[in-house]
MOPAC internal coordinates of N, CA, C and O (Angstrom, degrees):
PM7 1SCF
backbone

  N    0.0000 0     0.00 0     0.00 0    0    0    0
  C    1.4535 1     0.00 0     0.00 0    1    0    0
  C    1.5170 1   110.46 1     0.00 0    2    1    0
  O    1.2310 1   120.54 1   141.42 1    3    2    1
  N    1.3365 1   116.57 1   -38.58 1    3    2    1
  C    1.4568 1   120.19 1   179.61 1    5    3    2
  C    1.5157 1   110.95 1   -64.97 1    6    5    3
  O    1.2310 1   120.87 1   143.71 1    7    6    5
  N    1.3396 1   115.94 1   -36.29 1    7    6    5
  C    1.4724 1   120.34 1   177.77 1    9    7    6
  C    1.5223 1   111.10 1   -65.07 1   10    9    7
  O    1.2310 1   120.40 1   143.96 1   11   10    9
  N    1.3027 1   116.84 1   -36.04 1   11   10    9
  C    1.4611 1   121.43 1   179.59 1   13   11   10
  C    1.5227 1   111.63 1   -67.41 1   14   13   11
  O    1.2310 1   120.45 1   147.19 1   15   14   13
  N    1.3200 1   116.75 1   -32.81 1   15   14   13
  C    1.4518 1   121.04 1   178.19 1   17   15   14
  C    1.5235 1   110.14 1   -73.61 1   18   17   15
  O    1.2310 1   120.27 1   142.83 1   19   18   17
  N    1.3198 1   117.09 1   -37.17 1   19   18   17
  C    1.4693 1   120.89 1  -175.72 1   21   19   18
  C    1.5303 1   114.31 1   -76.62 1   22   21   19
  O    1.2310 1   119.57 1   150.42 1   23   22   21
  N    1.3198 1   118.42 1   -29.58 1   23   22   21
  C    1.4598 1   120.44 1  -172.77 1   25   23   22
  C    1.5231 1   111.74 1  -114.68 1   26   25   23
  O    1.2310 1   121.51 1   -17.27 1   27   26   25
  N    1.3288 1   114.71 1   162.73 1   27   26   25
  C    1.4596 1   121.46 1   172.94 1   29   27   26
  C    1.5194 1   115.08 1    81.77 1   30   29   27
  O    1.2310 1   119.75 1  -158.27 1   31   30   29
  N    1.3229 1   118.08 1    21.73 1   31   30   29
  C    1.4522 1   119.77 1  -178.99 1   33   31   30
  C    1.5179 1   110.39 1   -77.25 1   34   33   31
  O    1.2310 1   120.93 1   -46.25 1   35   34   33
  N    1.3161 1   115.82 1   133.75 1   35   34   33
  C    1.4449 1   122.51 1   174.00 1   37   35   34
  C    1.5449 1   108.23 1  -137.23 1   38   37   35
  O    1.2310 1   120.62 1    -0.19 1   39   38   37
  N    1.3046 1   116.41 1   179.81 1   39   38   37
  C    1.4657 1   119.96 1  -177.13 1   41   39   38
  C    1.5265 1   111.87 1   -58.90 1   42   41   39
  O    1.2310 1   120.61 1   139.29 1   43   42   41
  N    1.3181 1   116.43 1   -40.71 1   43   42   41
  C    1.4770 1   119.50 1  -177.03 1   45   43   42
  C    1.5262 1   111.45 1   -65.56 1   46   45   43
  O    1.2310 1   119.60 1   140.15 1   47   46   45
  N    1.3179 1   118.37 1   -39.85 1   47   46   45
  C    1.4650 1   121.05 1   177.62 1   49   47   46
  C    1.5187 1   111.33 1   -65.56 1   50   49   47
  O    1.2310 1   120.67 1   137.11 1   51   50   49
  N    1.3202 1   116.32 1   -42.89 1   51   50   49
  C    1.4639 1   119.87 1   178.55 1   53   51   50
  C    1.5297 1   110.20 1   -63.65 1   54   53   51
  O    1.2310 1   120.66 1   139.12 1   55   54   53
  N    1.3334 1   116.34 1   -40.88 1   55   54   53
  C    1.4592 1   120.73 1   179.12 1   57   55   54
  C    1.5129 1   111.84 1   -63.89 1   58   57   55
  O    1.2310 1   120.03 1   134.24 1   59   58   57
  N    1.3282 1   117.54 1   -45.76 1   59   58   57
  C    1.4671 1   120.66 1   179.40 1   61   59   58
  C    1.5334 1   110.28 1   -62.43 1   62   61   59
  O    1.2310 1   120.11 1   137.56 1   63   62   61
  N    1.3289 1   117.39 1   -42.44 1   63   62   61
  C    1.4623 1   120.67 1  -179.34 1   65   63   62
  C    1.5267 1   111.01 1   -65.79 1   66   65   63
  O    1.2310 1   120.62 1   136.19 1   67   66   65
  N    1.3321 1   116.42 1   -43.81 1   67   66   65
  C    1.4781 1   120.13 1  -178.23 1   69   67   66
  C    1.5208 1   111.62 1   -66.89 1   70   69   67
  O    1.2310 1   119.87 1   133.23 1   71   70   69
  N    1.3031 1   117.86 1   -46.77 1   71   70   69
  C    1.4632 1   120.17 1  -179.86 1   73   71   70
  C    1.5251 1   110.82 1   -67.80 1   74   73   71
  O    1.2310 1   119.71 1   140.62 1   75   74   73
  N    1.3214 1   118.16 1   -39.38 1   75   74   73
  C    1.4619 1   121.07 1   177.91 1   77   75   74
  C    1.5074 1   111.24 1   -62.59 1   78   77   75
  O    1.2310 1   120.28 1   137.01 1   79   78   77
  N    1.3376 1   117.07 1   -42.99 1   79   78   77
  C    1.4516 1   121.19 1   178.44 1   81   79   78
  C    1.5293 1   110.40 1   -65.07 1   82   81   79
  O    1.2310 1   120.17 1   137.97 1   83   82   81
  N    1.3126 1   117.27 1   -42.03 1   83   82   81
  C    1.4625 1   121.29 1   177.30 1   85   83   82
  C    1.5362 1   111.36 1   -60.85 1   86   85   83
  O    1.2310 1   120.07 1   137.47 1   87   86   85
  N    1.3251 1   117.47 1   -42.53 1   87   86   85
  C    1.4634 1   120.46 1   178.43 1   89   87   86
  C    1.5205 1   111.15 1   -65.44 1   90   89   87
  O    1.2310 1   119.92 1   141.11 1   91   90   89
  N    1.3297 1   117.75 1   -38.89 1   91   90   89
  C    1.4627 1   120.90 1   178.11 1   93   91   90
  C    1.5262 1   110.67 1   -62.86 1   94   93   91
  O    1.2310 1   120.55 1   131.58 1   95   94   93
  N    1.3228 1   116.55 1   -48.42 1   95   94   93
  C    1.4621 1   120.28 1  -177.87 1   97   95   94
  C    1.5353 1   110.48 1   -63.36 1   98   97   95
  O    1.2310 1   119.91 1   132.73 1   99   98   97
  N    1.3043 1   117.78 1   -47.27 1   99   98   97
  C    1.4610 1   120.18 1  -179.04 1  101   99   98
  C    1.5248 1   112.28 1   -65.35 1  102  101   99
  O    1.2310 1   120.35 1   142.76 1  103  102  101
  N    1.3054 1   116.93 1   -37.24 1  103  102  101
  C    1.4654 1   120.52 1   179.90 1  105  103  102
  C    1.5171 1   111.62 1   -69.08 1  106  105  103
  O    1.2310 1   120.22 1   140.04 1  107  106  105
  N    1.3242 1   117.18 1   -39.96 1  107  106  105
  C    1.4613 1   120.06 1   177.86 1  109  107  106
  C    1.5241 1   111.47 1   -68.26 1  110  109  107
  O    1.2310 1   120.32 1   144.15 1  111  110  109
  N    1.3185 1   117.00 1   -35.85 1  111  110  109
  C    1.4635 1   119.99 1   178.33 1  113  111  110
  C    1.5196 1   111.62 1   -66.45 1  114  113  111
  O    1.2310 1   120.14 1   146.33 1  115  114  113
  N    1.3281 1   117.33 1   -33.67 1  115  114  113
  C    1.4652 1   120.63 1   179.57 1  117  115  114
  C    1.5323 1   112.09 1   -97.50 1  118  117  115
  O    1.2310 1   120.14 1  -172.32 1  119  118  117
  N    1.3403 1   117.34 1     7.68 1  119  118  117
  C    1.4617 1   124.71 1   175.59 1  121  119  118
  C    1.5359 1   113.11 1    60.06 1  122  121  119
  O    1.2310 1   121.12 1  -140.92 1  123  122  121
  N    1.3177 1   115.46 1    39.08 1  123  122  121
  C    1.4671 1   121.53 1   173.41 1  125  123  122
  C    1.5212 1   107.46 1  -107.48 1  126  125  123
  O    1.2310 1   120.76 1   -89.21 1  127  126  125
  N    1.3097 1   116.14 1    90.79 1  127  126  125
  C    1.4623 1   121.48 1  -169.46 1  129  127  126
  C    1.5194 1   112.83 1   -76.32 1  130  129  127
  O    1.2310 1   119.52 1   153.05 1  131  130  129
  N    1.3002 1   118.52 1   -26.95 1  131  130  129
  C    1.4612 1   120.27 1   177.58 1  133  131  130
  C    1.5318 1   110.49 1   -67.60 1  134  133  131
  O    1.2310 1   120.90 1   138.25 1  135  134  133
  N    1.3140 1   115.89 1   -41.75 1  135  134  133
  C    1.4599 1   119.64 1   177.55 1  137  135  134
  C    1.5241 1   111.13 1   -67.22 1  138  137  135
  O    1.2310 1   120.30 1   147.40 1  139  138  137
  N    1.3307 1   117.03 1   -32.60 1  139  138  137
  C    1.4662 1   120.59 1   177.77 1  141  139  138
  C    1.5331 1   110.67 1   -63.53 1  142  141  139
  O    1.2310 1   120.24 1   144.30 1  143  142  141
  N    1.3278 1   117.14 1   -35.70 1  143  142  141
  C    1.4604 1   119.19 1   178.46 1  145  143  142
  C    1.5322 1   110.84 1   -68.22 1  146  145  143
  O    1.2310 1   120.29 1   146.06 1  147  146  145
  N    1.3279 1   117.06 1   -33.94 1  147  146  145
  C    1.4649 1   120.36 1   175.97 1  149  147  146
  C    1.5216 1   110.15 1   -67.25 1  150  149  147
  O    1.2310 1   119.96 1   137.57 1  151  150  149
  N    1.3239 1   117.68 1   -42.43 1  151  150  149
  C    1.4483 1   120.97 1   176.77 1  153  151  150
  C    1.5203 1   111.75 1   -64.97 1  154  153  151
  O    1.2310 1   120.42 1   144.48 1  155  154  153
  N    1.3204 1   116.80 1   -35.52 1  155  154  153
  C    1.4659 1   121.25 1   177.76 1  157  155  154
  C    1.5152 1   110.97 1   -64.28 1  158  157  155
  O    1.2310 1   120.74 1   143.52 1  159  158  157
  N    1.3172 1   116.19 1   -36.48 1  159  158  157
  C    1.4666 1   120.15 1   177.56 1  161  159  158
  C    1.5447 1   110.39 1   -63.15 1  162  161  159
  O    1.2310 1   120.23 1   133.25 1  163  162  161
  N    1.3216 1   117.16 1   -46.75 1  163  162  161
  C    1.4611 1   120.32 1  -179.60 1  165  163  162
  C    1.5279 1   112.14 1   -68.19 1  166  165  163
  O    1.2310 1   120.36 1   143.23 1  167  166  165
  N    1.3306 1   116.93 1   -36.77 1  167  166  165
  C    1.4635 1   119.63 1   176.99 1  169  167  166
  C    1.5232 1   110.33 1   -66.19 1  170  169  167
  O    1.2310 1   119.78 1   140.52 1  171  170  169
  N    1.3257 1   118.03 1   -39.48 1  171  170  169
  C    1.4644 1   121.35 1   177.82 1  173  171  170
  C    1.5238 1   110.76 1   -68.10 1  174  173  171
  O    1.2310 1   120.24 1   144.08 1  175  174  173
  N    1.3334 1   117.15 1   -35.92 1  175  174  173
  C    1.4425 1   120.73 1   178.06 1  177  175  174
  C    1.5231 1   110.77 1   -63.70 1  178  177  175
  O    1.2310 1   120.17 1   141.23 1  179  178  177
  N    1.3270 1   117.28 1   -38.77 1  179  178  177
  C    1.4607 1   120.06 1   176.36 1  181  179  178
  C    1.5038 1   112.05 1   -73.40 1  182  181  179
  O    1.2310 1   119.82 1   140.13 1  183  182  181
  N    1.3065 1   117.95 1   -39.87 1  183  182  181
  C    1.4619 1   120.86 1  -176.67 1  185  183  182
  C    1.5277 1   112.07 1   -70.07 1  186  185  183
  O    1.2310 1   120.71 1   135.11 1  187  186  185
  N    1.3242 1   116.25 1   -44.89 1  187  186  185
  C    1.4603 1   120.88 1  -175.93 1  189  187  186
  C    1.5166 1   113.55 1   -90.29 1  190  189  187
  O    1.2310 1   119.64 1   167.57 1  191  190  189
  N    1.3229 1   118.29 1   -12.43 1  191  190  189
  C    1.4585 1   121.18 1   175.41 1  193  191  190
  C    1.5070 1   114.11 1    72.05 1  194  193  191
  O    1.2310 1   119.31 1  -135.53 1  195  194  193
  N    1.3132 1   118.92 1    44.47 1  195  194  193
  C    1.4619 1   119.95 1   174.87 1  197  195  194
  C    1.5222 1   109.08 1  -117.21 1  198  197  195
  O    1.2310 1   120.39 1   -13.63 1  199  198  197
  N    1.3144 1   116.87 1   166.37 1  199  198  197
  C    1.4572 1   120.81 1   179.37 1  201  199  198
  C    1.5328 1   111.46 1    70.88 1  202  201  199
  O    1.2310 1   120.88 1    33.36 1  203  202  201
  N    1.2946 1   115.91 1  -146.64 1  203  202  201
  C    1.4588 1   120.64 1  -176.94 1  205  203  202
  C    1.5340 1   113.09 1   -77.11 1  206  205  203
  O    1.2310 1   119.65 1   172.33 1  207  206  205
  N    1.3323 1   118.28 1    -7.67 1  207  206  205
  C    1.4412 1   119.88 1   178.75 1  209  207  206
  C    1.5228 1   112.72 1   -71.10 1  210  209  207
  O    1.2310 1   120.00 1   166.41 1  211  210  209
  N    1.3142 1   117.60 1   -13.59 1  211  210  209
  C    1.4646 1   120.21 1   177.04 1  213  211  210
  C    1.5128 1   111.37 1   -79.22 1  214  213  211
  O    1.2310 1   120.18 1   166.48 1  215  214  213
  N    1.3094 1   117.26 1   -13.52 1  215  214  213
  C    1.4422 1   120.41 1   176.54 1  217  215  214
  C    1.5170 1   114.31 1   100.68 1  218  217  215
  O    1.2310 1   119.26 1   174.08 1  219  218  217
  N    1.3003 1   119.01 1    -5.92 1  219  218  217
  C    1.4567 1   119.33 1  -178.55 1  221  219  218
  C    1.5170 1   113.99 1  -129.87 1  222  221  219
  O    1.2310 1   119.96 1   177.88 1  223  222  221
  N    1.2995 1   117.68 1    -2.12 1  223  222  221
  C    1.4740 1   122.91 1   176.55 1  225  223  222
  C    1.5292 1   113.19 1    50.88 1  226  225  223
  O    1.2310 1   120.09 1  -135.04 1  227  226  225
  N    1.3087 1   117.44 1    44.96 1  227  226  225
  C    1.4547 1   120.04 1   179.11 1  229  227  226
  C    1.5098 1   109.70 1  -127.07 1  230  229  227
  O    1.2310 1   120.84 1   -12.86 1  231  230  229
  N    1.3203 1   115.99 1   167.14 1  231  230  229
  C    1.4531 1   120.51 1  -178.65 1  233  231  230
  C    1.5166 1   112.76 1   -96.14 1  234  233  231
  O    1.2310 1   119.89 1   166.71 1  235  234  233
  N    1.3020 1   117.82 1   -13.29 1  235  234  233
  C    1.4447 1   120.35 1   179.58 1  237  235  234
  C    1.5055 1   111.76 1   167.74 1  238  237  235
  O    1.2310 1   119.97 1     0.72 1  239  238  237
  N    1.3214 1   117.67 1  -179.28 1  239  238  237
  C    1.4606 1   119.40 1  -179.52 1  241  239  238
  C    1.5186 1   111.62 1   -70.19 1  242  241  239
  O    1.2310 1   121.34 1   -34.31 1  243  242  241
  N    1.3084 1   115.04 1   145.69 1  243  242  241
  C    1.4696 1   121.68 1   179.08 1  245  243  242
  C    1.5201 1   108.56 1   -98.76 1  246  245  243
  O    1.2310 1   121.04 1   -52.49 1  247  246  245
  N    1.3166 1   115.61 1   127.51 1  247  246  245
  C    1.4535 1   120.27 1   178.38 1  249  247  246
  C    1.5139 1   108.66 1   -99.03 1  250  249  247
  O    1.2310 1   120.96 1   -56.31 1  251  250  249
  N    1.3249 1   115.78 1   123.69 1  251  250  249
  C    1.4541 1   120.67 1  -178.13 1  253  251  250
  C    1.5320 1   109.07 1   -79.92 1  254  253  251
  O    1.2310 1   120.74 1   -44.81 1  255  254  253
  N    1.3298 1   116.19 1   135.19 1  255  254  253
  C    1.4419 1   122.71 1   178.19 1  257  255  254
  C    1.5375 1   109.96 1  -119.19 1  258  257  255
  O    1.2310 1   121.04 1  -143.51 1  259  258  257
  N    1.3233 1   115.62 1    36.49 1  259  258  257
  C    1.4600 1   120.56 1  -177.89 1  261  259  258
  C    1.5145 1   110.44 1   -76.19 1  262  261  259
  O    1.2310 1   120.23 1   -59.87 1  263  262  261
  N    1.3298 1   117.16 1   120.13 1  263  262  261
  C    1.4619 1   120.87 1  -177.94 1  265  263  262
  C    1.5279 1   110.36 1   -78.99 1  266  265  263
  O    1.2310 1   119.39 1   160.57 1  267  266  265
  N    1.3242 1   118.77 1   -19.43 1  267  266  265
  C    1.4486 1   121.87 1  -179.07 1  269  267  266
  C    1.5291 1   111.11 1  -101.37 1  270  269  267
  O    1.2310 1   119.83 1  -147.25 1  271  270  269
  N    1.3111 1   117.92 1    32.75 1  271  270  269
  C    1.4519 1   120.23 1  -177.00 1  273  271  270
  C    1.5144 1   109.80 1   -70.34 1  274  273  271
  O    1.2310 1   121.25 1   -32.94 1  275  274  273
  N    1.3178 1   115.22 1   147.06 1  275  274  273
  C    1.4552 1   122.97 1  -178.47 1  277  275  274
  C    1.5171 1   109.28 1   -83.71 1  278  277  275
  O    1.2310 1   120.22 1   -60.07 1  279  278  277
  N    1.3224 1   117.18 1   119.93 1  279  278  277
  C    1.4455 1   121.96 1   177.71 1  281  279  278
  C    1.5328 1   109.97 1   -84.15 1  282  281  279
  O    1.2310 1   119.58 1   -11.73 1  283  282  281
  N    1.3148 1   118.41 1   168.27 1  283  282  281
  C    1.4559 1   121.53 1  -175.33 1  285  283  282
  C    1.5262 1   112.40 1   -62.86 1  286  285  283
  O    1.2310 1   119.62 1   145.79 1  287  286  285
  N    1.3056 1   118.33 1   -34.21 1  287  286  285
  C    1.4568 1   121.06 1  -176.81 1  289  287  286
  C    1.5136 1   114.31 1   -89.50 1  290  289  287
  O    1.2310 1   119.19 1   171.22 1  291  290  289
  N    1.2934 1   119.14 1    -8.78 1  291  290  289
  C    1.4727 1   121.84 1  -177.60 1  293  291  290
  C    1.5202 1   110.14 1   -78.46 1  294  293  291
  O    1.2310 1   121.67 1   -38.18 1  295  294  293
  N    1.3357 1   114.40 1   141.82 1  295  294  293
  C    1.4637 1   120.62 1   170.78 1  297  295  294
  C    1.5159 1   107.99 1   -98.86 1  298  297  295
  O    1.2310 1   120.91 1   -51.46 1  299  298  297
  N    1.2832 1   115.86 1   128.54 1  299  298  297
  C    1.4594 1   120.30 1  -178.36 1  301  299  298
  C    1.5082 1   108.32 1  -111.02 1  302  301  299
  O    1.2310 1   120.81 1   -66.18 1  303  302  301
  N    1.3451 1   116.06 1   113.82 1  303  302  301
  C    1.4600 1   120.74 1   179.04 1  305  303  302
  C    1.5088 1   108.80 1   -88.40 1  306  305  303
  O    1.2310 1   121.62 1   -54.93 1  307  306  305
  N    1.3104 1   114.51 1   125.07 1  307  306  305
  C    1.4662 1   120.37 1   179.61 1  309  307  306
  C    1.5123 1   108.26 1  -114.29 1  310  309  307
  O    1.2310 1   120.91 1   -50.18 1  311  310  309
  N    1.3130 1   115.87 1   129.82 1  311  310  309
  C    1.4603 1   120.93 1   176.70 1  313  311  310
  C    1.5106 1   108.19 1  -113.96 1  314  313  311
  O    1.2310 1   121.49 1   -35.55 1  315  314  313
  N    1.3098 1   114.75 1   144.45 1  315  314  313
  C    1.4514 1   121.03 1  -179.47 1  317  315  314
  C    1.5176 1   108.86 1  -119.87 1  318  317  315
  O    1.2310 1   121.21 1   -34.30 1  319  318  317
  N    1.3209 1   115.30 1   145.70 1  319  318  317
  C    1.4562 1   121.50 1   176.89 1  321  319  318
  C    1.5014 1   108.12 1  -117.64 1  322  321  319
  O    1.2310 1   120.82 1   -54.46 1  323  322  321
  N    1.3276 1   116.04 1   125.54 1  323  322  321
  C    1.4578 1   120.62 1  -178.76 1  325  323  322
  C    1.5162 1   109.09 1   -80.76 1  326  325  323
  O    1.2310 1   121.01 1   -48.60 1  327  326  325
  N    1.3037 1   115.68 1   131.40 1  327  326  325
  C    1.4615 1   122.02 1   179.25 1  329  327  326
  C    1.5100 1   107.74 1  -112.15 1  330  329  327
  O    1.2310 1   120.62 1   -55.02 1  331  330  329
  N    1.3279 1   116.43 1   124.98 1  331  330  329
  C    1.4648 1   121.21 1  -179.64 1  333  331  330
  C    1.4794 1   111.98 1  -111.06 1  334  333  331
  O    1.2310 1   120.10 1   180.00 1  335  334  333

């Protein structure tokens, strides 16, 4: 978890963390605790790098299970049909 906090920072993560922290501080100052929890979620998303704060909005790597994948030695002939 500590490694996840230290690496992979980009503009979007910094933005999510900064805006989330700002929302938490402002909400606590005005005693709106429900909004503070929403800001805490966005700050955590930026700090821990999950969700869309990682920059790709995915849950993890996708493993391809294509049975017709092109290997390095295969020649793949592609034909095109012109449409007018």
